[in-house]
TORVO-180836 format. One record per residue: residue number from 1; residue in one letter; chain; x, y, z of N, C-alpha, C in turn. Coordinates in nm, 2 decimals. Each point is the difference from the previous one (the first is absolute). Layout:
// TORVO-180836
 num residuo cadena n.east n.north   n.up ca.east ca.north  ca.up c.east c.north   c.up
 NUM       a      A      X       Y      Z       X        Y      Z      X       Y      Z
...
This chain:
// TORVO-180836
 num residuo cadena n.east n.north   n.up ca.east ca.north  ca.up c.east c.north   c.up
   1       x      A   2.94   -8.62  -3.02    0.11     0.06  -0.07   0.12   -0.02   0.09
   2       x      A   0.12   -0.05  -0.06    0.13    -0.01   0.07   0.05    0.12   0.05
   3       x      A   0.09    0.00   0.09    0.07     0.12   0.05   0.09    0.05  -0.12
   4       x      A   0.06   -0.09  -0.06    0.10     0.03  -0.11  -0.08    0.08  -0.11
   5       x      A  -0.12   -0.05  -0.04   -0.07     0.07  -0.11  -0.06    0.14   0.06
   6       x      A  -0.04    0.00   0.12   -0.04     0.13   0.07   0.11    0.10  -0.02
   7       x      A   0.13   -0.04   0.03    0.11     0.10   0.00   0.03    0.04  -0.15
   8       x      A  -0.01   -0.10  -0.09    0.03     0.04  -0.14  -0.10    0.10  -0.04
   9       x      A  -0.12   -0.02   0.03   -0.11     0.10  -0.05   0.03    0.13   0.06
  10       x      A   0.05    0.00   0.13    0.02     0.12   0.07   0.11    0.09  -0.07
  11       x      A   0.12   -0.07  -0.03    0.11     0.07  -0.06  -0.03    0.03  -0.14
  12       x      A  -0.07   -0.08  -0.07   -0.03     0.04  -0.15  -0.10    0.11  -0.02
  13       x      A  -0.07    0.03   0.10   -0.12     0.11   0.00   0.07    0.14  -0.03
  14       x      A  -0.06    0.09  -0.08    0.04     0.13  -0.02   0.02    0.08   0.13
  15       x      A   0.09    0.08   0.00    0.04     0.09   0.12  -0.13    0.07   0.06
  16       x      A  -0.08    0.04  -0.10   -0.12     0.08   0.05  -0.10   -0.08   0.09
  17       x      A   0.03   -0.13   0.01   -0.09    -0.08   0.09   0.01    0.05   0.14
  18       x      A   0.11    0.04   0.05    0.01     0.04   0.14  -0.09    0.11   0.02
  19       x      A   0.00    0.11  -0.09   -0.10     0.11   0.02  -0.13   -0.03   0.00
  20       x      A  -0.05   -0.10  -0.10   -0.13    -0.05  -0.02  -0.05   -0.07   0.13
  21       x      A   0.10   -0.08   0.05   -0.04    -0.08   0.12  -0.05    0.09   0.11
  22       x      A   0.09    0.11   0.02   -0.04     0.09   0.11  -0.12    0.08  -0.05
  23       x      A  -0.02    0.03  -0.12   -0.11     0.07  -0.07  -0.14   -0.07   0.07
  24       x      A   0.00   -0.14   0.00   -0.13    -0.06   0.04   0.00   -0.06   0.13
  25       x      A   0.10    0.05   0.08    0.01    -0.05   0.15   0.02    0.11   0.09
  26       x      A   0.03    0.11  -0.04    0.03     0.12   0.09  -0.12    0.04   0.08
  27       x      A  -0.12   -0.01  -0.06   -0.12     0.04   0.07  -0.03   -0.07   0.12
  28       x      A   0.07   -0.12   0.02   -0.01    -0.07   0.13   0.06    0.06   0.12
  29       x      A   0.09    0.10  -0.04    0.08     0.05   0.11  -0.07    0.13   0.05
  30       x      A  -0.12    0.01   0.04   -0.07     0.12   0.05   0.05    0.04   0.14
  31       x      A   0.01    0.12   0.03    0.03     0.06   0.12  -0.10    0.09   0.05
  32       x      A   0.01    0.05   0.13   -0.11     0.09   0.05  -0.01    0.13  -0.08
  33       x      A   0.11    0.03  -0.08    0.00     0.14  -0.06  -0.05   -0.01  -0.13
  34       x      A  -0.04   -0.12  -0.05   -0.06     0.00  -0.14  -0.12    0.07  -0.01
  35       x      A  -0.04    0.05  -0.11   -0.12     0.10  -0.02  -0.12   -0.09  -0.05
  36       x      A  -0.08    0.07  -0.07   -0.14    -0.05  -0.04   0.00   -0.15  -0.05
  37       x      A  -0.09   -0.08   0.04   -0.01    -0.13  -0.04  -0.08   -0.01  -0.14
  38       x      A   0.06   -0.08  -0.09   -0.06    -0.01  -0.13  -0.10   -0.11  -0.01
  39       x      A   0.03   -0.11   0.07   -0.07    -0.13   0.00   0.04   -0.08   0.12
  40       x      A  -0.09   -0.08   0.05    0.04    -0.10   0.10  -0.04   -0.13  -0.05
  41       x      A   0.08   -0.09   0.02   -0.02    -0.15  -0.04  -0.01   -0.10   0.12
  42       x      A  -0.12   -0.03   0.03   -0.02    -0.09   0.12   0.05    0.08   0.12
  43       x      A  -0.02    0.13   0.01    0.03     0.09   0.11   0.14    0.06  -0.01
  44       x      A   0.10   -0.05  -0.10    0.13     0.06   0.00   0.01    0.11  -0.10
  45       x      A   0.04    0.12   0.03    0.00     0.11  -0.07   0.11    0.02  -0.11
  46       x      A  -0.04    0.05  -0.11    0.11     0.06  -0.10  -0.02    0.14  -0.01
  47       x      A   0.12    0.07   0.02   -0.01     0.15   0.03   0.06    0.08  -0.13
  48       x      A  -0.06    0.12  -0.01    0.05     0.09  -0.11   0.14    0.02  -0.01
  49       x      A   0.07    0.03   0.11    0.14     0.01  -0.01   0.09   -0.10  -0.04
  50       x      A  -0.06   -0.13   0.04    0.07    -0.12  -0.04   0.00   -0.03  -0.14
  51       x      A  -0.11    0.04  -0.08   -0.02    -0.02  -0.14   0.09    0.11  -0.07
  52       x      A  -0.01    0.13   0.06    0.09     0.09  -0.06   0.14   -0.01   0.00
  53       x      A   0.05   -0.07   0.11    0.15    -0.04   0.01   0.03   -0.10  -0.10
  54       x      A  -0.09   -0.10  -0.03    0.02    -0.08  -0.11   0.01    0.05  -0.13
  55       x      A  -0.10    0.10  -0.03    0.01     0.05  -0.13   0.11    0.09  -0.02
  56       x      A   0.07    0.05   0.09    0.11     0.08  -0.02   0.12   -0.08  -0.07
  57       x      A  -0.01   -0.12   0.03    0.12    -0.09  -0.05   0.02   -0.02  -0.14
  58       x      A  -0.12    0.02  -0.08    0.01    -0.02  -0.15  -0.12    0.07  -0.06
  59       x      A   0.02    0.06  -0.11   -0.11     0.08  -0.07  -0.09   -0.10  -0.07
  60       x      A   0.05   -0.13  -0.02   -0.08    -0.09  -0.06  -0.10   -0.06   0.08
  61       x      A   0.00    0.01   0.14   -0.08    -0.05   0.08  -0.14    0.05  -0.01
  62       x      A  -0.11   -0.07   0.00   -0.13     0.04   0.00  -0.07    0.00   0.13
  63       x      A  -0.06    0.10   0.05   -0.06     0.01   0.13  -0.09   -0.10   0.03
  64       x      A  -0.10   -0.03  -0.09   -0.10    -0.09   0.02   0.06   -0.14   0.00
  65       x      A   0.11   -0.03  -0.08    0.06    -0.13   0.00   0.07   -0.03   0.14
  66       x      A   0.07    0.12   0.04    0.06    -0.02   0.14  -0.09   -0.04   0.11
  67       x      A  -0.13    0.07  -0.01   -0.10    -0.04   0.11  -0.04   -0.13  -0.02
  68       x      A  -0.04   -0.04  -0.13   -0.04    -0.15  -0.03   0.09   -0.10   0.05
  69       x      A   0.14    0.02  -0.04    0.09    -0.10   0.05   0.02    0.00   0.15
  70       x      A  -0.01    0.12   0.07    0.01     0.00   0.13  -0.12   -0.07   0.07
  71       x      A  -0.11    0.01  -0.04   -0.12    -0.08   0.05   0.03   -0.15  -0.02
  72       x      A   0.04   -0.04  -0.12    0.03    -0.14  -0.03   0.10   -0.06   0.09
  73       x      A   0.11    0.08   0.03    0.11    -0.05   0.08  -0.05   -0.02   0.14
  74       x      A  -0.08    0.10   0.05   -0.04    -0.02   0.14  -0.10   -0.12   0.01
  75       x      A  -0.08   -0.04  -0.08   -0.08    -0.11   0.00   0.08   -0.13   0.00
  76       x      A   0.11    0.00  -0.08    0.07    -0.12  -0.01   0.08   -0.02   0.13
  77       x      A   0.06    0.11   0.06    0.06    -0.01   0.13  -0.09   -0.04   0.11
  78       x      A  -0.12    0.04  -0.01   -0.10    -0.03   0.10  -0.02   -0.15  -0.01
  79       x      A  -0.02   -0.05  -0.12   -0.02    -0.15  -0.02   0.13   -0.07   0.06
  80       x      A   0.11    0.05  -0.04    0.12    -0.07   0.05   0.01   -0.01   0.16
  81       x      A  -0.03    0.11   0.06    0.02     0.00   0.14  -0.11   -0.09   0.07
  82       x      A  -0.12    0.00  -0.06   -0.10    -0.10   0.04   0.03   -0.15  -0.01
  83       x      A   0.10   -0.01  -0.09    0.03    -0.14  -0.04   0.15   -0.05   0.05
  84       x      A   0.05    0.10   0.09    0.13    -0.03   0.07   0.12    0.03  -0.09
  85       x      A  -0.01    0.09  -0.09    0.12     0.04  -0.08   0.07    0.11   0.08
  86       x      A   0.14   -0.01   0.01    0.08     0.10   0.07   0.13    0.03  -0.07
  87       x      A   0.06    0.11   0.02    0.13     0.02  -0.06   0.09    0.02   0.11
  88       x      A   0.11   -0.09   0.01    0.09     0.00   0.11   0.10    0.13  -0.02
  89       x      A   0.07    0.02   0.11    0.10     0.11   0.01   0.11   -0.04  -0.11
  90       x      A   0.03   -0.14   0.00    0.11    -0.05  -0.08  -0.04    0.03  -0.15
  91       x      A  -0.13   -0.03  -0.03   -0.04     0.02  -0.15  -0.01    0.15  -0.04
  92       x      A  -0.03    0.08   0.09   -0.01     0.14  -0.02   0.14    0.05  -0.03
  93       x      A   0.09   -0.03   0.09    0.14     0.04   0.00   0.07   -0.05  -0.14
  94       x      A  -0.03   -0.12  -0.03    0.05    -0.06  -0.13  -0.05    0.08  -0.12
  95       x      A  -0.13    0.03   0.00   -0.06     0.08  -0.11   0.06    0.13   0.00
  96       x      A   0.02    0.06   0.10    0.06     0.13   0.00   0.14    0.01  -0.05
  97       x      A   0.08   -0.10   0.05    0.14    -0.02  -0.05   0.00   -0.03  -0.16
  98       x      A  -0.09   -0.07  -0.04   -0.01    -0.04  -0.15  -0.02    0.13  -0.08
  99       x      A  -0.10    0.09   0.05   -0.02     0.12  -0.08   0.11    0.10   0.01
 100       x      A   0.07    0.01   0.12    0.12     0.08   0.02   0.11   -0.03  -0.10
 101       x      A   0.02   -0.14  -0.01    0.11    -0.04  -0.09  -0.03    0.01  -0.15
 102       x      A  -0.13   -0.04  -0.04   -0.04    -0.02  -0.14  -0.03    0.15  -0.06
 103       x      A  -0.08    0.08   0.09   -0.04     0.12  -0.06   0.03    0.12   0.10
 104       x      A   0.13    0.03   0.02    0.04     0.10   0.09  -0.06    0.14  -0.01
 105       x      A  -0.01    0.04  -0.11   -0.05     0.15  -0.03  -0.14    0.00   0.04
 106       x      A  -0.08   -0.10  -0.05   -0.14     0.00   0.04  -0.02   -0.04   0.16
 107       x      A   0.09   -0.07   0.05   -0.01    -0.03   0.15   0.02    0.14   0.06
 108       x      A   0.10    0.07  -0.03    0.04     0.13   0.06  -0.12    0.09   0.00
 109       x      A  -0.06    0.00  -0.13   -0.11     0.10  -0.02  -0.12   -0.04   0.10
 110       x      A  -0.03   -0.12   0.00   -0.11    -0.04   0.09   0.03    0.02   0.15
 111       x      A   0.13   -0.02   0.03    0.03     0.02   0.14  -0.01    0.15   0.04
 112       x      A   0.03    0.09  -0.10   -0.02     0.15   0.03  -0.15    0.04   0.02
 113       x      A  -0.07   -0.07  -0.09   -0.14     0.03   0.01  -0.08   -0.05   0.13
 114       x      A   0.03   -0.13   0.03   -0.07    -0.06   0.11   0.07   -0.03   0.13
 115       x      A   0.14    0.00  -0.02    0.07    -0.03   0.12   0.01   -0.16   0.02
 116       x      A   0.10   -0.04   0.07    0.03    -0.15   0.01  -0.12   -0.07   0.07
 117       x      A  -0.06    0.05   0.09   -0.12    -0.07   0.06  -0.11   -0.02  -0.08
 118       x      A  -0.04    0.11  -0.07   -0.12    -0.01  -0.10   0.04   -0.09  -0.12
 119       x      A   0.12    0.02  -0.05    0.04    -0.09  -0.10   0.00   -0.15   0.03
 120       x      A   0.05   -0.03   0.13   -0.01    -0.15   0.04  -0.14   -0.04   0.01
 121       x      A  -0.10    0.09   0.05   -0.13    -0.03   0.01  -0.06   -0.03  -0.14
 122       x      A   0.04    0.07  -0.09   -0.06    -0.01  -0.15   0.04   -0.14  -0.04
 123       x      A   0.13   -0.03   0.02    0.06    -0.13  -0.05  -0.06   -0.12   0.08
 124       x      A  -0.04    0.03   0.13   -0.07    -0.11   0.08  -0.14   -0.02  -0.07
 125       x      A  -0.07    0.10  -0.04   -0.13    -0.01  -0.07   0.01   -0.07  -0.14
 126       x      A   0.11    0.02  -0.07    0.02    -0.07  -0.12   0.02   -0.14   0.02
 127       x      A   0.07   -0.04   0.10    0.02    -0.14   0.03  -0.13   -0.07   0.04
 128       x      A  -0.07    0.08   0.09   -0.14    -0.05   0.03  -0.09   -0.02  -0.10
 129       x      A   0.00    0.09  -0.11   -0.08    -0.02  -0.12   0.05   -0.12  -0.08
 130       x      A   0.12   -0.01  -0.01    0.05    -0.13  -0.07  -0.04   -0.13   0.06
 131       x      A   0.01    0.00   0.14   -0.03    -0.12   0.07  -0.15   -0.03  -0.01
 132       x      A  -0.09    0.11   0.01   -0.13     0.00   0.00  -0.05   -0.06  -0.13
 133       x      A   0.05    0.05  -0.11   -0.03    -0.05  -0.14   0.03   -0.16  -0.01
 134       x      A   0.12   -0.03   0.06    0.05    -0.14  -0.02  -0.09   -0.08   0.08
 135       x      A  -0.04    0.03   0.12   -0.09    -0.06   0.09  -0.14   -0.03  -0.07
 136       x      A  -0.05    0.11  -0.06   -0.13    -0.02  -0.07   0.02   -0.09  -0.12
 137       x      A   0.09    0.01  -0.07    0.02    -0.09  -0.12   0.02   -0.15   0.04
 138       x      A   0.07   -0.02   0.11    0.02    -0.14   0.04  -0.14   -0.05   0.06
 139       x      A  -0.08    0.09   0.04   -0.13    -0.05   0.06  -0.09   -0.04  -0.12
 140       x      A   0.02    0.05  -0.12   -0.09    -0.03  -0.10   0.06   -0.08  -0.13
 141       x      A   0.12   -0.05   0.03    0.08    -0.07  -0.10  -0.08   -0.11  -0.06
 142       x      A  -0.07   -0.07   0.08   -0.06    -0.13  -0.05  -0.16    0.03  -0.02
 143       x      A  -0.03    0.12  -0.01   -0.14     0.03  -0.02  -0.03    0.04  -0.15
 144       x      A  -0.14    0.03  -0.02   -0.02     0.03  -0.13   0.05    0.13  -0.05
 145       x      A   0.04    0.08   0.10    0.05     0.14  -0.04   0.13   -0.01  -0.08
 146       x      A   0.06   -0.11   0.01    0.13    -0.02  -0.07  -0.01   -0.06  -0.14
 147       x      A  -0.15   -0.01  -0.05   -0.03    -0.06  -0.12  -0.06    0.11  -0.08
 148       x      A   0.04    0.12   0.02   -0.05     0.12  -0.07   0.00   -0.02  -0.15
 149       x      A   0.12   -0.03  -0.04    0.03    -0.02  -0.15   0.11   -0.11  -0.02
 150       x      A  -0.01   -0.09  -0.09    0.10    -0.10  -0.01   0.12    0.04  -0.09
 151       x      A   0.10   -0.08   0.01    0.13     0.06  -0.06  -0.03    0.01  -0.16
 152       x      A  -0.07   -0.09  -0.07   -0.02     0.01  -0.14  -0.07    0.14  -0.03
 153       x      A  -0.11    0.04   0.08   -0.07     0.12  -0.03   0.09    0.11   0.03
 154       x      A   0.10   -0.01   0.09    0.09     0.11   0.04   0.08    0.03  -0.12
 155       x      A   0.06   -0.12  -0.07    0.08     0.02  -0.11  -0.08    0.06  -0.13
 156       x      A  -0.13   -0.04   0.00   -0.07     0.05  -0.12  -0.02    0.15   0.01
 157       x      A   0.01    0.06   0.13   -0.02     0.15   0.00   0.12    0.06  -0.07
 158       x      A   0.11   -0.07  -0.02    0.12     0.05  -0.08   0.02   -0.07  -0.13
 159       x      A  -0.11   -0.06  -0.05   -0.01    -0.07  -0.12   0.11   -0.11  -0.03
 160       x      A   0.02   -0.07   0.13    0.10    -0.11   0.01  -0.06   -0.12   0.03
 161       x      A   0.06   -0.13  -0.03   -0.04    -0.12   0.06   0.13   -0.08   0.03
 162       x      A  -0.02   -0.10   0.08    0.11    -0.08   0.05   0.09   -0.05  -0.12
 163       x      A  -0.06   -0.04  -0.10    0.08    -0.05  -0.12   0.10    0.09  -0.06
 164       x      A  -0.03    0.12   0.02    0.10     0.12  -0.05   0.13    0.02   0.09
 165       x      A  -0.01   -0.05   0.12    0.11     0.03   0.10   0.09   -0.12   0.04
 166       x      A   0.13    0.04   0.02    0.09    -0.11   0.04  -0.01   -0.02   0.16
 167       x      A   0.07   -0.09   0.04   -0.01    -0.03   0.16   0.02    0.12   0.08
 168       x      A   0.11    0.08  -0.03    0.05     0.12   0.07  -0.12    0.11  -0.01
 169       x      A  -0.06    0.02  -0.11   -0.11     0.09  -0.02  -0.12   -0.03   0.07
 170       x      A  -0.03   -0.14   0.00   -0.12    -0.04   0.08   0.02    0.02   0.14
 171       x      A   0.12   -0.03   0.06    0.03     0.02   0.14  -0.02    0.15   0.03
 172       x      A   0.06    0.09  -0.08   -0.02     0.14   0.03  -0.15    0.04  -0.01
 173       x      A  -0.07   -0.04  -0.10   -0.14     0.02  -0.02  -0.08   -0.04   0.12
 174       x      A   0.04   -0.13   0.05   -0.08    -0.04   0.12   0.02    0.08   0.13
 175       x      A   0.13    0.06   0.00    0.02     0.09   0.12  -0.08    0.12  -0.01
 176       x      A  -0.01    0.05  -0.13   -0.06     0.12  -0.01  -0.16   -0.02   0.02
 177       x      A  -0.04   -0.12  -0.04   -0.14    -0.03   0.01  -0.04   -0.01   0.15
 178       x      A   0.10   -0.06   0.08   -0.04     0.00   0.15   0.00    0.13   0.06
 179       x      A   0.08    0.09  -0.05    0.00     0.14   0.04  -0.13    0.07  -0.03
 180       x      A  -0.04   -0.03  -0.12   -0.13     0.06  -0.06  -0.12   -0.05   0.09
 181       x      A   0.00   -0.12   0.03   -0.11    -0.06   0.08   0.00    0.06   0.14
 182       x      A   0.12    0.01   0.06    0.00     0.06   0.12  -0.04    0.15   0.01
 183       x      A   0.03    0.07  -0.10   -0.04     0.14  -0.01  -0.16    0.00  -0.01
 184       x      A  -0.06   -0.07  -0.09   -0.14    -0.01   0.00  -0.07   -0.04   0.13
 185       x      A   0.06   -0.10   0.07   -0.07    -0.04   0.12   0.02    0.12   0.11
 186       x      A   0.11    0.06   0.00    0.03     0.10   0.11  -0.09    0.13  -0.03
 187       x      A  -0.01    0.02  -0.12   -0.10     0.12  -0.04  -0.13   -0.02   0.04
 188       x      A  -0.05   -0.13  -0.02   -0.14    -0.04   0.03  -0.02   -0.01   0.16
 189       x      A   0.11   -0.03   0.07    0.00    -0.01   0.15   0.00    0.14   0.05
 190       x      A   0.08    0.09  -0.04   -0.01     0.14   0.05  -0.14    0.06  -0.02
 191       x      A  -0.04   -0.02  -0.13   -0.14     0.06  -0.03  -0.10   -0.05   0.10
 192       x      A   0.00   -0.13   0.03   -0.10    -0.05   0.09   0.02    0.05   0.13
 193       x      A   0.12    0.02   0.05    0.03     0.06   0.13  -0.06    0.15   0.00
 194       x      A   0.02    0.07  -0.11   -0.05     0.14   0.00  -0.15    0.00   0.00
 195       x      A  -0.07   -0.09  -0.06   -0.15    -0.01   0.02  -0.04   -0.02   0.13
 196       x      A   0.07   -0.08   0.08   -0.04    -0.04   0.14   0.05    0.11   0.10
 197       x      A   0.10    0.09  -0.04    0.07     0.08   0.10  -0.10    0.13   0.02
 198       x      A   0.02    0.06   0.12   -0.06     0.13   0.04   0.09    0.11  -0.05
 199       x      A  -0.02    0.06  -0.11    0.08     0.11  -0.05  -0.08    0.12   0.00
 200       x      A   0.05    0.10   0.06   -0.08     0.12   0.01   0.09    0.12  -0.04
 201       x      A  -0.06    0.07  -0.11    0.08     0.11  -0.05  -0.05    0.13   0.06
 202       x      A   0.09    0.09   0.04   -0.03     0.13   0.07   0.01    0.12  -0.09
 203       x      A   0.07   -0.01  -0.12    0.02     0.11  -0.09   0.04   -0.05  -0.15
């Protein structure tokens, strides 16, 4: 994905994204004062207070979903680190500035909840997750995994076929089709990592 497209996606995303990003990344920021452990993932703990802090951000957040996404994110980051993915200081600073400029109210709220250091760490983890996913997709791009469903079958899901679409519509449909394939591949990848991981629940 090009840098231009990545930035366009960032700016067009709803403002709530900033809070949700921290929602599923804040648990990485454990300190010695955190309380009871809920679960460990390959030895890394997720603690009660971390989940509680996330749930305070929105009444729409579900506790089980927060825990599930936290586990998924950790596994993705572990994969990334094992495969050389890193987030540079420049990338973190640029991401921080983008959120500050585009979503100032949400940025200020997150800053008050977590402080600048933990907010930066959350954004670092977000970048690591993005890079980890991209690394995995690149590693399987020429494999059978990318042949989950062909374009015609994808269109058929929406009762469409190529003959019904003009060139612009076909181009848009193919872009959505690639996103759909990536989503299926990533979901399968994470599920496979979950099956192989050492996940221990404490309560």
